[in-house]
C-alpha positions, 0 to 999 in steps of 0.5 A: 100040644101046648108045648108045641104052641109055645115053641112056635110062638117063641120061634115066631119072635125070632123073625128077621123082619124089622120091627119096633121092638126087636127080638123079644128074647133079647128085651132084658139085655136091651133094657139093661143096655139102654139104661146104661146108655141113658145114665152115661148120656145124662152124666155127660149132659149134666157136665155140659149143662154145668159148664154152659150155665156157669160160664154163659157169658164167656161161652157166648164170647168164645162162640163169637170169637170162633173159639176159646177155652170155655167153649173148648171145655164144653165141646170136650164134655159134649164129645164133639169131634175135633174135626167137626168143631169149626163147622159147629162153631159156625152153626152156633154163630148163626144161631146166636139169637136162639141162645141169647137168653137161653142157656138150655138151648145151647146145651141141647145144641152142643149135645146134638153135635156130640157123639 
């Protein structure tokens, strides 16, 4: 009886209905995958942050000039697709007031635009 109850409980976990946890049997794999993805994201964000904070005035000049070497380097690090960059530069230009004294906000914007 007990084994039957456990088996039915495990089978119920394999529902095809959407839920916020996913399949409980896959949680260990999902946890490892999420950890690896977070580590990769944090490394990429650190690279973008270093570029932006080390070259803040130059990157703002590049944004105003519709591009430049430092902005290209930051966009490369953020993995912003080349085909999307003209539109993203236009967006950055429109939000220049937000980045005037806040390099962190510029880092966030670049990471949001990236893959």
